[in-house]
PyMOL Python script that loads the backbone (N, CA, C, O; Angstrom):
from pymol import cmd

cmd.read_pdbstr("""\
ATOM      1  N   MET A   1      -3.573  28.536  15.357  1.00  0.00           N
ATOM      2  CA  MET A   1      -2.198  28.176  15.059  1.00  0.00           C
ATOM      3  C   MET A   1      -1.446  27.962  16.373  1.00  0.00           C
ATOM      4  O   MET A   1      -1.811  28.509  17.413  1.00  0.00           O
ATOM      5  N   ALA A   2      -0.407  27.167  16.299  1.00  0.00           N
ATOM      6  CA  ALA A   2       0.385  26.839  17.481  1.00  0.00           C
ATOM      7  C   ALA A   2       1.154  28.072  17.972  1.00  0.00           C
ATOM      8  O   ALA A   2       1.530  28.942  17.186  1.00  0.00           O
ATOM      9  N   ASN A   3       1.376  28.122  19.273  1.00  0.00           N
ATOM     10  CA  ASN A   3       2.039  29.284  19.862  1.00  0.00           C
ATOM     11  C   ASN A   3       3.524  29.074  20.098  1.00  0.00           C
ATOM     12  O   ASN A   3       4.327  29.940  19.752  1.00  0.00           O
ATOM     13  N   SER A   4       3.903  27.960  20.672  1.00  0.00           N
ATOM     14  CA  SER A   4       5.311  27.741  20.988  1.00  0.00           C
ATOM     15  C   SER A   4       6.075  27.256  19.764  1.00  0.00           C
ATOM     16  O   SER A   4       5.481  26.761  18.806  1.00  0.00           O
ATOM     17  N   ALA A   5       7.374  27.401  19.803  1.00  0.00           N
ATOM     18  CA  ALA A   5       8.223  26.984  18.685  1.00  0.00           C
ATOM     19  C   ALA A   5       8.109  25.480  18.466  1.00  0.00           C
ATOM     20  O   ALA A   5       8.086  25.005  17.331  1.00  0.00           O
ATOM     21  N   GLN A   6       8.039  24.742  19.567  1.00  0.00           N
ATOM     22  CA  GLN A   6       7.942  23.277  19.459  1.00  0.00           C
ATOM     23  C   GLN A   6       6.647  22.860  18.772  1.00  0.00           C
ATOM     24  O   GLN A   6       6.653  21.979  17.913  1.00  0.00           O
ATOM     25  N   SER A   7       5.542  23.490  19.147  1.00  0.00           N
ATOM     26  CA  SER A   7       4.266  23.112  18.545  1.00  0.00           C
ATOM     27  C   SER A   7       4.166  23.566  17.087  1.00  0.00           C
ATOM     28  O   SER A   7       3.511  22.910  16.277  1.00  0.00           O
ATOM     29  N   ARG A   8       4.815  24.689  16.753  1.00  0.00           N
ATOM     30  CA  ARG A   8       4.853  25.109  15.342  1.00  0.00           C
ATOM     31  C   ARG A   8       5.633  24.107  14.508  1.00  0.00           C
ATOM     32  O   ARG A   8       5.233  23.763  13.395  1.00  0.00           O
ATOM     33  N   LYS A   9       6.755  23.641  15.058  1.00  0.00           N
ATOM     34  CA  LYS A   9       7.568  22.649  14.342  1.00  0.00           C
ATOM     35  C   LYS A   9       6.784  21.356  14.168  1.00  0.00           C
ATOM     36  O   LYS A   9       6.806  20.766  13.088  1.00  0.00           O
ATOM     37  N   ARG A  10       6.086  20.902  15.217  1.00  0.00           N
ATOM     38  CA  ARG A  10       5.298  19.674  15.127  1.00  0.00           C
ATOM     39  C   ARG A  10       4.189  19.812  14.080  1.00  0.00           C
ATOM     40  O   ARG A  10       3.872  18.853  13.378  1.00  0.00           O
ATOM     41  N   ALA A  11       3.608  20.996  13.980  1.00  0.00           N
ATOM     42  CA  ALA A  11       2.568  21.229  12.976  1.00  0.00           C
ATOM     43  C   ALA A  11       3.155  21.135  11.569  1.00  0.00           C
ATOM     44  O   ALA A  11       2.541  20.555  10.673  1.00  0.00           O
ATOM     45  N   ARG A  12       4.344  21.707  11.379  1.00  0.00           N
ATOM     46  CA  ARG A  12       5.016  21.599  10.067  1.00  0.00           C
ATOM     47  C   ARG A  12       5.340  20.156   9.742  1.00  0.00           C
ATOM     48  O   ARG A  12       5.139  19.703   8.615  1.00  0.00           O
ATOM     49  N   GLN A  13       5.848  19.430  10.740  1.00  0.00           N
ATOM     50  CA  GLN A  13       6.204  18.031  10.517  1.00  0.00           C
ATOM     51  C   GLN A  13       4.966  17.190  10.199  1.00  0.00           C
ATOM     52  O   GLN A  13       5.024  16.274   9.379  1.00  0.00           O
ATOM     53  N   ALA A  14       3.856  17.508  10.848  1.00  0.00           N
ATOM     54  CA  ALA A  14       2.628  16.752  10.615  1.00  0.00           C
ATOM     55  C   ALA A  14       2.154  16.913   9.175  1.00  0.00           C
ATOM     56  O   ALA A  14       1.664  15.962   8.566  1.00  0.00           O
ATOM     57  N   VAL A  15       2.302  18.112   8.638  1.00  0.00           N
ATOM     58  CA  VAL A  15       1.913  18.353   7.243  1.00  0.00           C
ATOM     59  C   VAL A  15       2.775  17.514   6.307  1.00  0.00           C
ATOM     60  O   VAL A  15       2.260  16.857   5.402  1.00  0.00           O
ATOM     61  N   GLN A  16       4.074  17.539   6.525  1.00  0.00           N
ATOM     62  CA  GLN A  16       4.983  16.770   5.671  1.00  0.00           C
ATOM     63  C   GLN A  16       4.722  15.269   5.784  1.00  0.00           C
ATOM     64  O   GLN A  16       4.743  14.553   4.783  1.00  0.00           O
ATOM     65  N   GLN A  17       4.476  14.801   7.003  1.00  0.00           N
ATOM     66  CA  GLN A  17       4.219  13.377   7.217  1.00  0.00           C
ATOM     67  C   GLN A  17       2.926  12.949   6.531  1.00  0.00           C
ATOM     68  O   GLN A  17       2.844  11.859   5.966  1.00  0.00           O
ATOM     69  N   ARG A  18       1.914  13.822   6.586  1.00  0.00           N
ATOM     70  CA  ARG A  18       0.645  13.510   5.948  1.00  0.00           C
ATOM     71  C   ARG A  18       0.823  13.373   4.431  1.00  0.00           C
ATOM     72  O   ARG A  18       0.264  12.463   3.819  1.00  0.00           O
ATOM     73  N   ILE A  19       1.596  14.269   3.835  1.00  0.00           N
ATOM     74  CA  ILE A  19       1.860  14.197   2.396  1.00  0.00           C
ATOM     75  C   ILE A  19       2.548  12.881   2.052  1.00  0.00           C
ATOM     76  O   ILE A  19       2.198  12.229   1.068  1.00  0.00           O
ATOM     77  N   GLN A  20       3.520  12.497   2.860  1.00  0.00           N
ATOM     78  CA  GLN A  20       4.236  11.248   2.618  1.00  0.00           C
ATOM     79  C   GLN A  20       3.309  10.041   2.775  1.00  0.00           C
ATOM     80  O   GLN A  20       3.365   9.107   1.976  1.00  0.00           O
ATOM     81  N   ASN A  21       2.456  10.059   3.806  1.00  0.00           N
ATOM     82  CA  ASN A  21       1.538   8.949   4.033  1.00  0.00           C
ATOM     83  C   ASN A  21       0.527   8.812   2.899  1.00  0.00           C
ATOM     84  O   ASN A  21       0.211   7.701   2.474  1.00  0.00           O
ATOM     85  N   VAL A  22       0.020   9.944   2.410  1.00  0.00           N
ATOM     86  CA  VAL A  22      -0.937   9.919   1.304  1.00  0.00           C
ATOM     87  C   VAL A  22      -0.275   9.319   0.066  1.00  0.00           C
ATOM     88  O   VAL A  22      -0.885   8.522  -0.647  1.00  0.00           O
ATOM     89  N   SER A  23       0.961   9.700  -0.182  1.00  0.00           N
ATOM     90  CA  SER A  23       1.690   9.182  -1.334  1.00  0.00           C
ATOM     91  C   SER A  23       1.890   7.671  -1.230  1.00  0.00           C
ATOM     92  O   SER A  23       1.719   6.952  -2.214  1.00  0.00           O
ATOM     93  N   MET A  24       2.251   7.191  -0.042  1.00  0.00           N
ATOM     94  CA  MET A  24       2.476   5.758   0.139  1.00  0.00           C
ATOM     95  C   MET A  24       1.175   4.969   0.036  1.00  0.00           C
ATOM     96  O   MET A  24       1.152   3.873  -0.524  1.00  0.00           O
ATOM     97  N   ARG A  25       0.092   5.527   0.579  1.00  0.00           N
ATOM     98  CA  ARG A  25      -1.203   4.860   0.490  1.00  0.00           C
ATOM     99  C   ARG A  25      -1.645   4.762  -0.970  1.00  0.00           C
ATOM    100  O   ARG A  25      -2.253   3.771  -1.376  1.00  0.00           O
ATOM    101  N   SER A  26      -1.337   5.792  -1.752  1.00  0.00           N
ATOM    102  CA  SER A  26      -1.643   5.779  -3.178  1.00  0.00           C
ATOM    103  C   SER A  26      -0.820   4.705  -3.889  1.00  0.00           C
ATOM    104  O   SER A  26      -1.332   4.008  -4.765  1.00  0.00           O
ATOM    105  N   ALA A  27       0.438   4.571  -3.520  1.00  0.00           N
ATOM    106  CA  ALA A  27       1.293   3.532  -4.117  1.00  0.00           C
ATOM    107  C   ALA A  27       0.766   2.145  -3.789  1.00  0.00           C
ATOM    108  O   ALA A  27       0.833   1.237  -4.618  1.00  0.00           O
ATOM    109  N   LEU A  28       0.242   1.982  -2.582  1.00  0.00           N
ATOM    110  CA  LEU A  28      -0.354   0.707  -2.182  1.00  0.00           C
ATOM    111  C   LEU A  28      -1.553   0.376  -3.062  1.00  0.00           C
ATOM    112  O   LEU A  28      -1.666  -0.736  -3.577  1.00  0.00           O
ATOM    113  N   ARG A  29      -2.442   1.343  -3.229  1.00  0.00           N
ATOM    114  CA  ARG A  29      -3.637   1.115  -4.051  1.00  0.00           C
ATOM    115  C   ARG A  29      -3.259   0.820  -5.503  1.00  0.00           C
ATOM    116  O   ARG A  29      -3.875  -0.024  -6.154  1.00  0.00           O
ATOM    117  N   THR A  30      -2.245   1.522  -5.999  1.00  0.00           N
ATOM    118  CA  THR A  30      -1.796   1.301  -7.377  1.00  0.00           C
ATOM    119  C   THR A  30      -1.240  -0.112  -7.540  1.00  0.00           C
ATOM    120  O   THR A  30      -1.502  -0.766  -8.549  1.00  0.00           O
ATOM    121  N   ALA A  31      -0.479  -0.585  -6.564  1.00  0.00           N
ATOM    122  CA  ALA A  31       0.093  -1.933  -6.641  1.00  0.00           C
ATOM    123  C   ALA A  31      -1.015  -2.984  -6.652  1.00  0.00           C
ATOM    124  O   ALA A  31      -0.941  -3.958  -7.401  1.00  0.00           O
ATOM    125  N   ILE A  32      -2.039  -2.791  -5.825  1.00  0.00           N
ATOM    126  CA  ILE A  32      -3.147  -3.740  -5.769  1.00  0.00           C
ATOM    127  C   ILE A  32      -3.924  -3.721  -7.082  1.00  0.00           C
ATOM    128  O   ILE A  32      -4.295  -4.772  -7.603  1.00  0.00           O
ATOM    129  N   LYS A  33      -4.168  -2.521  -7.615  1.00  0.00           N
ATOM    130  CA  LYS A  33      -4.899  -2.401  -8.890  1.00  0.00           C
ATOM    131  C   LYS A  33      -4.135  -3.058 -10.030  1.00  0.00           C
ATOM    132  O   LYS A  33      -4.734  -3.657 -10.923  1.00  0.00           O
ATOM    133  N   LYS A  34      -2.806  -2.943  -9.999  1.00  0.00           N
ATOM    134  CA  LYS A  34      -1.983  -3.538 -11.056  1.00  0.00           C
ATOM    135  C   LYS A  34      -2.155  -5.060 -11.066  1.00  0.00           C
ATOM    136  O   LYS A  34      -2.271  -5.669 -12.129  1.00  0.00           O
ATOM    137  N   VAL A  35      -2.171  -5.662  -9.887  1.00  0.00           N
ATOM    138  CA  VAL A  35      -2.351  -7.115  -9.796  1.00  0.00           C
ATOM    139  C   VAL A  35      -3.753  -7.495 -10.260  1.00  0.00           C
ATOM    140  O   VAL A  35      -3.921  -8.456 -11.010  1.00  0.00           O
ATOM    141  N   ARG A  36      -4.757  -6.742  -9.816  1.00  0.00           N
ATOM    142  CA  ARG A  36      -6.138  -7.049 -10.216  1.00  0.00           C
ATOM    143  C   ARG A  36      -6.317  -6.958 -11.729  1.00  0.00           C
ATOM    144  O   ARG A  36      -7.047  -7.746 -12.330  1.00  0.00           O
ATOM    145  N   LYS A  37      -5.639  -5.981 -12.333  1.00  0.00           N
ATOM    146  CA  LYS A  37      -5.734  -5.811 -13.788  1.00  0.00           C
ATOM    147  C   LYS A  37      -5.130  -7.015 -14.516  1.00  0.00           C
ATOM    148  O   LYS A  37      -5.689  -7.485 -15.507  1.00  0.00           O
ATOM    149  N   THR A  38      -3.995  -7.511 -14.029  1.00  0.00           N
ATOM    150  CA  THR A  38      -3.388  -8.674 -14.681  1.00  0.00           C
ATOM    151  C   THR A  38      -4.229  -9.934 -14.441  1.00  0.00           C
ATOM    152  O   THR A  38      -4.262 -10.830 -15.285  1.00  0.00           O
ATOM    153  N   ILE A  39      -4.906  -9.999 -13.292  1.00  0.00           N
ATOM    154  CA  ILE A  39      -5.793 -11.141 -13.037  1.00  0.00           C
ATOM    155  C   ILE A  39      -6.958 -11.114 -14.016  1.00  0.00           C
ATOM    156  O   ILE A  39      -7.343 -12.153 -14.552  1.00  0.00           O
ATOM    157  N   GLU A  40      -7.520  -9.935 -14.251  1.00  0.00           N
ATOM    158  CA  GLU A  40      -8.640  -9.807 -15.184  1.00  0.00           C
ATOM    159  C   GLU A  40      -8.238 -10.140 -16.608  1.00  0.00           C
ATOM    160  O   GLU A  40      -9.064 -10.603 -17.396  1.00  0.00           O
ATOM    161  N   SER A  41      -6.977  -9.910 -16.947  1.00  0.00           N
ATOM    162  CA  SER A  41      -6.521 -10.230 -18.298  1.00  0.00           C
ATOM    163  C   SER A  41      -6.440 -11.736 -18.517  1.00  0.00           C
ATOM    164  O   SER A  41      -6.457 -12.201 -19.657  1.00  0.00           O
ATOM    165  N   GLY A  42      -6.352 -12.504 -17.422  1.00  0.00           N
ATOM    166  CA  GLY A  42      -6.359 -13.957 -17.526  1.00  0.00           C
ATOM    167  C   GLY A  42      -4.995 -14.608 -17.622  1.00  0.00           C
ATOM    168  O   GLY A  42      -4.910 -15.832 -17.720  1.00  0.00           O
ATOM    169  N   ASP A  43      -3.927 -13.829 -17.595  1.00  0.00           N
ATOM    170  CA  ASP A  43      -2.571 -14.374 -17.692  1.00  0.00           C
ATOM    171  C   ASP A  43      -2.059 -14.699 -16.293  1.00  0.00           C
ATOM    172  O   ASP A  43      -1.701 -13.802 -15.531  1.00  0.00           O
ATOM    173  N   LYS A  44      -2.027 -15.995 -15.961  1.00  0.00           N
ATOM    174  CA  LYS A  44      -1.655 -16.405 -14.606  1.00  0.00           C
ATOM    175  C   LYS A  44      -0.196 -16.102 -14.292  1.00  0.00           C
ATOM    176  O   LYS A  44       0.121 -15.680 -13.180  1.00  0.00           O
ATOM    177  N   ALA A  45       0.693 -16.309 -15.253  1.00  0.00           N
ATOM    178  CA  ALA A  45       2.118 -16.065 -15.013  1.00  0.00           C
ATOM    179  C   ALA A  45       2.381 -14.583 -14.754  1.00  0.00           C
ATOM    180  O   ALA A  45       3.133 -14.229 -13.846  1.00  0.00           O
ATOM    181  N   ALA A  46       1.760 -13.725 -15.556  1.00  0.00           N
ATOM    182  CA  ALA A  46       1.932 -12.284 -15.358  1.00  0.00           C
ATOM    183  C   ALA A  46       1.326 -11.841 -14.028  1.00  0.00           C
ATOM    184  O   ALA A  46       1.867 -10.964 -13.354  1.00  0.00           O
ATOM    185  N   ALA A  47       0.207 -12.449 -13.658  1.00  0.00           N
ATOM    186  CA  ALA A  47      -0.448 -12.114 -12.388  1.00  0.00           C
ATOM    187  C   ALA A  47       0.437 -12.513 -11.214  1.00  0.00           C
ATOM    188  O   ALA A  47       0.543 -11.769 -10.240  1.00  0.00           O
ATOM    189  N   GLN A  48       1.074 -13.682 -11.296  1.00  0.00           N
ATOM    190  CA  GLN A  48       1.955 -14.115 -10.222  1.00  0.00           C
ATOM    191  C   GLN A  48       3.164 -13.191 -10.098  1.00  0.00           C
ATOM    192  O   GLN A  48       3.597 -12.873  -8.991  1.00  0.00           O
ATOM    193  N   LEU A  49       3.701 -12.767 -11.228  1.00  0.00           N
ATOM    194  CA  LEU A  49       4.844 -11.855 -11.219  1.00  0.00           C
ATOM    195  C   LEU A  49       4.450 -10.506 -10.609  1.00  0.00           C
ATOM    196  O   LEU A  49       5.172  -9.965  -9.771  1.00  0.00           O
ATOM    197  N   ALA A  50       3.321  -9.975 -11.025  1.00  0.00           N
ATOM    198  CA  ALA A  50       2.846  -8.704 -10.477  1.00  0.00           C
ATOM    199  C   ALA A  50       2.551  -8.835  -8.983  1.00  0.00           C
ATOM    200  O   ALA A  50       2.793  -7.902  -8.217  1.00  0.00           O
ATOM    201  N   PHE A  51       2.035  -9.981  -8.572  1.00  0.00           N
ATOM    202  CA  PHE A  51       1.727 -10.210  -7.162  1.00  0.00           C
ATOM    203  C   PHE A  51       3.007 -10.227  -6.331  1.00  0.00           C
ATOM    204  O   PHE A  51       3.050  -9.639  -5.250  1.00  0.00           O
ATOM    205  N   ARG A  52       4.049 -10.894  -6.826  1.00  0.00           N
ATOM    206  CA  ARG A  52       5.319 -10.936  -6.104  1.00  0.00           C
ATOM    207  C   ARG A  52       5.902  -9.533  -5.933  1.00  0.00           C
ATOM    208  O   ARG A  52       6.443  -9.204  -4.878  1.00  0.00           O
ATOM    209  N   GLU A  53       5.787  -8.708  -6.980  1.00  0.00           N
ATOM    210  CA  GLU A  53       6.300  -7.342  -6.896  1.00  0.00           C
ATOM    211  C   GLU A  53       5.488  -6.502  -5.912  1.00  0.00           C
ATOM    212  O   GLU A  53       6.046  -5.710  -5.152  1.00  0.00           O
ATOM    213  N   SER A  54       4.173  -6.680  -5.933  1.00  0.00           N
ATOM    214  CA  SER A  54       3.325  -5.859  -5.072  1.00  0.00           C
ATOM    215  C   SER A  54       3.387  -6.311  -3.613  1.00  0.00           C
ATOM    216  O   SER A  54       3.127  -5.517  -2.708  1.00  0.00           O
ATOM    217  N   GLN A  55       3.728  -7.570  -3.380  1.00  0.00           N
ATOM    218  CA  GLN A  55       3.830  -8.089  -2.017  1.00  0.00           C
ATOM    219  C   GLN A  55       4.850  -7.286  -1.204  1.00  0.00           C
ATOM    220  O   GLN A  55       4.608  -6.953  -0.044  1.00  0.00           O
ATOM    221  N   CYS A  56       5.958  -6.988  -1.808  1.00  0.00           N
ATOM    222  CA  CYS A  56       7.019  -6.231  -1.138  1.00  0.00           C
ATOM    223  C   CYS A  56       6.523  -4.831  -0.784  1.00  0.00           C
ATOM    224  O   CYS A  56       6.783  -4.334   0.312  1.00  0.00           O
ATOM    225  N   ILE A  57       5.816  -4.203  -1.707  1.00  0.00           N
ATOM    226  CA  ILE A  57       5.285  -2.857  -1.471  1.00  0.00           C
ATOM    227  C   ILE A  57       4.260  -2.877  -0.342  1.00  0.00           C
ATOM    228  O   ILE A  57       4.292  -2.033   0.554  1.00  0.00           O
ATOM    229  N   ILE A  58       3.354  -3.844  -0.394  1.00  0.00           N
ATOM    230  CA  ILE A  58       2.302  -3.946   0.620  1.00  0.00           C
ATOM    231  C   ILE A  58       2.914  -4.157   2.000  1.00  0.00           C
ATOM    232  O   ILE A  58       2.504  -3.514   2.966  1.00  0.00           O
ATOM    233  N   ASP A  59       3.889  -5.051   2.095  1.00  0.00           N
ATOM    234  CA  ASP A  59       4.515  -5.335   3.388  1.00  0.00           C
ATOM    235  C   ASP A  59       5.267  -4.121   3.943  1.00  0.00           C
ATOM    236  O   ASP A  59       5.189  -3.836   5.138  1.00  0.00           O
ATOM    237  N   SER A  60       5.986  -3.415   3.088  1.00  0.00           N
ATOM    238  CA  SER A  60       6.759  -2.276   3.576  1.00  0.00           C
ATOM    239  C   SER A  60       5.849  -1.158   4.066  1.00  0.00           C
ATOM    240  O   SER A  60       6.166  -0.487   5.048  1.00  0.00           O
ATOM    241  N   ILE A  61       4.731  -0.955   3.397  1.00  0.00           N
ATOM    242  CA  ILE A  61       3.796   0.089   3.824  1.00  0.00           C
ATOM    243  C   ILE A  61       3.113  -0.314   5.127  1.00  0.00           C
ATOM    244  O   ILE A  61       2.848   0.537   5.976  1.00  0.00           O
ATOM    245  N   ALA A  62       2.828  -1.595   5.290  1.00  0.00           N
ATOM    246  CA  ALA A  62       2.240  -2.063   6.552  1.00  0.00           C
ATOM    247  C   ALA A  62       3.245  -1.951   7.692  1.00  0.00           C
ATOM    248  O   ALA A  62       2.869  -1.611   8.813  1.00  0.00           O
ATOM    249  N   ASP A  63       4.522  -2.234   7.419  1.00  0.00           N
ATOM    250  CA  ASP A  63       5.550  -2.129   8.457  1.00  0.00           C
ATOM    251  C   ASP A  63       5.707  -0.695   8.951  1.00  0.00           C
ATOM    252  O   ASP A  63       6.026  -0.466  10.117  1.00  0.00           O
ATOM    253  N   LYS A  64       5.481   0.271   8.059  1.00  0.00           N
ATOM    254  CA  LYS A  64       5.599   1.672   8.442  1.00  0.00           C
ATOM    255  C   LYS A  64       4.356   2.185   9.158  1.00  0.00           C
ATOM    256  O   LYS A  64       4.348   3.306   9.664  1.00  0.00           O
ATOM    257  N   GLY A  65       3.310   1.372   9.201  1.00  0.00           N
ATOM    258  CA  GLY A  65       2.103   1.764   9.931  1.00  0.00           C
ATOM    259  C   GLY A  65       1.155   2.618   9.123  1.00  0.00           C
ATOM    260  O   GLY A  65       0.233   3.210   9.685  1.00  0.00           O
ATOM    261  N   ILE A  66       1.354   2.699   7.819  1.00  0.00           N
ATOM    262  CA  ILE A  66       0.456   3.493   6.980  1.00  0.00           C
ATOM    263  C   ILE A  66      -0.905   2.807   6.909  1.00  0.00           C
ATOM    264  O   ILE A  66      -1.943   3.465   6.983  1.00  0.00           O
ATOM    265  N   VAL A  67      -0.896   1.489   6.764  1.00  0.00           N
ATOM    266  CA  VAL A  67      -2.117   0.688   6.862  1.00  0.00           C
ATOM    267  C   VAL A  67      -1.865  -0.389   7.914  1.00  0.00           C
ATOM    268  O   VAL A  67      -0.721  -0.709   8.235  1.00  0.00           O
ATOM    269  N   HIS A  68      -2.938  -0.933   8.435  1.00  0.00           N
ATOM    270  CA  HIS A  68      -2.821  -1.957   9.470  1.00  0.00           C
ATOM    271  C   HIS A  68      -2.274  -3.249   8.857  1.00  0.00           C
ATOM    272  O   HIS A  68      -2.540  -3.562   7.697  1.00  0.00           O
ATOM    273  N   LYS A  69      -1.512  -3.987   9.654  1.00  0.00           N
ATOM    274  CA  LYS A  69      -0.920  -5.242   9.165  1.00  0.00           C
ATOM    275  C   LYS A  69      -1.991  -6.236   8.745  1.00  0.00           C
ATOM    276  O   LYS A  69      -1.793  -6.990   7.793  1.00  0.00           O
ATOM    277  N   ASN A  70      -3.129  -6.248   9.444  1.00  0.00           N
ATOM    278  CA  ASN A  70      -4.206  -7.170   9.080  1.00  0.00           C
ATOM    279  C   ASN A  70      -4.824  -6.804   7.735  1.00  0.00           C
ATOM    280  O   ASN A  70      -5.215  -7.692   6.977  1.00  0.00           O
ATOM    281  N   LYS A  71      -4.918  -5.517   7.430  1.00  0.00           N
ATOM    282  CA  LYS A  71      -5.439  -5.098   6.124  1.00  0.00           C
ATOM    283  C   LYS A  71      -4.485  -5.525   5.023  1.00  0.00           C
ATOM    284  O   LYS A  71      -4.918  -5.978   3.963  1.00  0.00           O
ATOM    285  N   ALA A  72      -3.195  -5.383   5.266  1.00  0.00           N
ATOM    286  CA  ALA A  72      -2.203  -5.803   4.278  1.00  0.00           C
ATOM    287  C   ALA A  72      -2.292  -7.309   4.055  1.00  0.00           C
ATOM    288  O   ALA A  72      -2.240  -7.774   2.917  1.00  0.00           O
ATOM    289  N   ALA A  73      -2.426  -8.065   5.131  1.00  0.00           N
ATOM    290  CA  ALA A  73      -2.535  -9.521   5.016  1.00  0.00           C
ATOM    291  C   ALA A  73      -3.811  -9.906   4.283  1.00  0.00           C
ATOM    292  O   ALA A  73      -3.809 -10.821   3.459  1.00  0.00           O
ATOM    293  N   ARG A  74      -4.896  -9.210   4.580  1.00  0.00           N
ATOM    294  CA  ARG A  74      -6.175  -9.497   3.927  1.00  0.00           C
ATOM    295  C   ARG A  74      -6.104  -9.223   2.426  1.00  0.00           C
ATOM    296  O   ARG A  74      -6.596 -10.013   1.620  1.00  0.00           O
ATOM    297  N   ASP A  75      -5.485  -8.089   2.053  1.00  0.00           N
ATOM    298  CA  ASP A  75      -5.337  -7.754   0.633  1.00  0.00           C
ATOM    299  C   ASP A  75      -4.492  -8.796  -0.088  1.00  0.00           C
ATOM    300  O   ASP A  75      -4.839  -9.237  -1.184  1.00  0.00           O
ATOM    301  N   LYS A  76      -3.384  -9.187   0.532  1.00  0.00           N
ATOM    302  CA  LYS A  76      -2.510 -10.187  -0.096  1.00  0.00           C
ATOM    303  C   LYS A  76      -3.229 -11.525  -0.245  1.00  0.00           C
ATOM    304  O   LYS A  76      -3.093 -12.200  -1.265  1.00  0.00           O
ATOM    305  N   HIS A  77      -3.984 -11.897   0.763  1.00  0.00           N
ATOM    306  CA  HIS A  77      -4.703 -13.178   0.705  1.00  0.00           C
ATOM    307  C   HIS A  77      -5.744 -13.162  -0.413  1.00  0.00           C
ATOM    308  O   HIS A  77      -5.852 -14.123  -1.174  1.00  0.00           O
ATOM    309  N   ARG A  78      -6.496 -12.094  -0.511  1.00  0.00           N
ATOM    310  CA  ARG A  78      -7.529 -12.006  -1.548  1.00  0.00           C
ATOM    311  C   ARG A  78      -6.922 -12.038  -2.947  1.00  0.00           C
ATOM    312  O   ARG A  78      -7.471 -12.667  -3.851  1.00  0.00           O
ATOM    313  N   LEU A  79      -5.785 -11.358  -3.125  1.00  0.00           N
ATOM    314  CA  LEU A  79      -5.118 -11.399  -4.418  1.00  0.00           C
ATOM    315  C   LEU A  79      -4.609 -12.812  -4.711  1.00  0.00           C
ATOM    316  O   LEU A  79      -4.719 -13.299  -5.836  1.00  0.00           O
ATOM    317  N   SER A  80      -4.060 -13.454  -3.701  1.00  0.00           N
ATOM    318  CA  SER A  80      -3.532 -14.818  -3.856  1.00  0.00           C
ATOM    319  C   SER A  80      -4.651 -15.788  -4.248  1.00  0.00           C
ATOM    320  O   SER A  80      -4.470 -16.622  -5.135  1.00  0.00           O
ATOM    321  N   VAL A  81      -5.792 -15.678  -3.593  1.00  0.00           N
ATOM    322  CA  VAL A  81      -6.923 -16.554  -3.900  1.00  0.00           C
ATOM    323  C   VAL A  81      -7.408 -16.312  -5.333  1.00  0.00           C
ATOM    324  O   VAL A  81      -7.743 -17.257  -6.047  1.00  0.00           O
ATOM    325  N   ALA A  82      -7.442 -15.046  -5.746  1.00  0.00           N
ATOM    326  CA  ALA A  82      -7.887 -14.733  -7.102  1.00  0.00           C
ATOM    327  C   ALA A  82      -6.926 -15.294  -8.150  1.00  0.00           C
ATOM    328  O   ALA A  82      -7.354 -15.733  -9.217  1.00  0.00           O
ATOM    329  N   ILE A  83      -5.630 -15.278  -7.846  1.00  0.00           N
ATOM    330  CA  ILE A  83      -4.641 -15.835  -8.786  1.00  0.00           C
ATOM    331  C   ILE A  83      -4.792 -17.343  -8.855  1.00  0.00           C
ATOM    332  O   ILE A  83      -4.737 -17.924  -9.939  1.00  0.00           O
ATOM    333  N   LYS A  84      -4.982 -17.986  -7.703  1.00  0.00           N
ATOM    334  CA  LYS A  84      -5.137 -19.438  -7.699  1.00  0.00           C
ATOM    335  C   LYS A  84      -6.391 -19.879  -8.443  1.00  0.00           C
ATOM    336  O   LYS A  84      -6.432 -20.982  -8.988  1.00  0.00           O
ATOM    337  N   ALA A  85      -7.410 -19.029  -8.471  1.00  0.00           N
ATOM    338  CA  ALA A  85      -8.658 -19.366  -9.149  1.00  0.00           C
ATOM    339  C   ALA A  85      -8.537 -19.286 -10.673  1.00  0.00           C
ATOM    340  O   ALA A  85      -9.413 -19.773 -11.387  1.00  0.00           O
ATOM    341  N   LEU A  86      -7.457 -18.674 -11.177  1.00  0.00           N
ATOM    342  CA  LEU A  86      -7.285 -18.578 -12.644  1.00  0.00           C
ATOM    343  C   LEU A  86      -7.107 -19.935 -13.284  1.00  0.00           C
ATOM    344  O   LEU A  86      -6.951 -20.028 -14.501  1.00  0.00           O
TER     345      LEU A  86
END
""", "prot")
cmd.dss("prot")
cmd.show_as("cartoon", "prot")
cmd.util.cbc("prot")
cmd.orient("prot")
């Protein structure tokens, strides 16, 4: 365990930050799964709507550094290609 007050505080903050990051990463995965589910259903209009909603979530999580910007771009591109293929 940390000895100084500063290092104890940083350890507490790290725990809280990790919980927040895990929650946001889960929200990212849920948004991607939601789009994939609508793509599998075959409804192009619903898939486009879900994609537009998830785009905002994906971008905000990438801006915060939870996932790399290239991973966010790759996920969005793959979803976009799958929607266009419908």
